[in-house]
C-alpha positions as CSV (number, residue, x, y, z in Angstrom):
1,M,65.4,-17.6,16.2
2,I,61.8,-17.3,17.3
3,D,58.6,-18.9,15.4
4,N,56.5,-16.3,14.4
5,T,53.7,-19.1,15.4
6,E,53.8,-19.5,18.9
7,P,51.8,-17.6,21.5
8,V,53.1,-14.8,23.5
9,L,51.7,-13.5,26.0
10,L,51.6,-10.0,26.9
11,D,53.2,-8.3,30.2
12,T,50.8,-4.9,31.5
13,S,53.6,-2.8,30.5
14,V,52.5,-3.5,26.2
15,W,49.3,-3.2,27.1
16,I,49.2,0.0,28.5
17,D,51.8,1.0,26.2
18,A,49.5,-0.9,22.9
19,L,45.9,0.8,24.9
20,R,47.6,4.3,25.5
21,G,48.9,4.5,21.4
22,K,52.8,5.8,23.2
23,T,55.1,3.7,20.8
24,P,54.0,2.8,16.6
25,E,55.8,-0.3,17.0
26,I,53.9,-1.7,20.2
27,V,50.9,-0.9,18.7
28,A,51.1,-2.7,15.8
29,E,52.8,-6.0,16.9
30,T,50.9,-6.6,19.7
31,Q,47.6,-5.8,17.1
32,A,49.0,-8.3,14.5
33,L,49.3,-10.5,17.4
34,L,45.7,-10.2,17.9
35,N,44.8,-10.6,14.7
36,D,46.7,-13.9,14.3
37,D,45.2,-15.2,17.2
38,R,48.7,-15.0,20.0
39,V,48.5,-13.2,22.4
40,L,47.7,-15.5,25.9
41,T,47.1,-13.4,28.9
42,C,47.4,-14.5,33.2
43,G,46.1,-13.3,36.2
44,P,48.5,-11.0,37.4
45,V,48.5,-9.0,34.5
46,L,44.6,-9.0,34.0
47,F,44.4,-8.0,37.7
48,E,47.0,-5.0,37.1
49,I,45.1,-3.7,33.8
50,K,41.1,-4.5,35.7
51,R,41.8,-3.0,38.9
52,G,45.3,-0.5,38.2
53,I,46.5,-1.7,41.5
54,T,50.6,-3.7,42.0
55,I,50.6,-6.4,44.0
56,P,54.1,-7.3,45.0
57,T,55.8,-10.9,43.2
58,M,55.7,-13.1,46.1
59,D,52.6,-11.8,47.3
60,V,51.4,-12.7,43.4
61,L,52.7,-16.1,44.2
62,I,51.3,-16.6,47.7
63,A,47.9,-16.1,46.5
64,Q,48.4,-18.1,43.8
65,I,49.7,-21.1,45.8
66,C,46.1,-19.8,48.1
67,L,44.3,-20.1,44.8
68,H,45.5,-23.8,43.6
69,Y,45.1,-25.5,46.4
70,Q,42.1,-23.7,47.4
71,V,42.4,-22.8,50.6
72,Y,42.2,-19.8,53.1
73,L,45.2,-17.1,53.8
74,F,45.9,-15.6,56.7
75,T,47.1,-11.9,55.9
76,L,47.4,-8.3,57.2
77,D,48.4,-7.3,53.7
78,E,45.2,-5.2,52.8
79,H,46.3,-6.2,48.7
80,F,45.0,-9.8,49.0
81,Q,41.1,-8.2,48.9
82,S,41.4,-7.0,46.2
83,V,42.5,-10.4,44.9
84,P,39.4,-12.2,42.6
85,G,38.0,-16.3,44.5
86,L,41.0,-16.2,47.6
87,K,39.5,-16.6,50.5
88,L,40.7,-15.2,53.3
89,F,40.6,-16.0,57.3
90,T,39.7,-14.1,59.7
91,A,41.1,-14.3,62.8
92,K,38.0,-14.8,65.9
């Protein structure tokens, strides 16, 4: 049974559908969750919505670990440059 008072994390696909008004049921449910102050979000979803960039799942995990422990990431993948707050190590 679904608890109708618990917070709900909305995936990027739901936000896109709701913001575009694509599926009336999704729009209505998203609005209801917003009205009830039950909507949660997370960094990867905000990143996808605001920047329109999708980073591979494993790279999101790697970036999150670096952010959590506040360590540098040494990488050749350019998409990490778009992650806010991520410290990138530069070779000499």
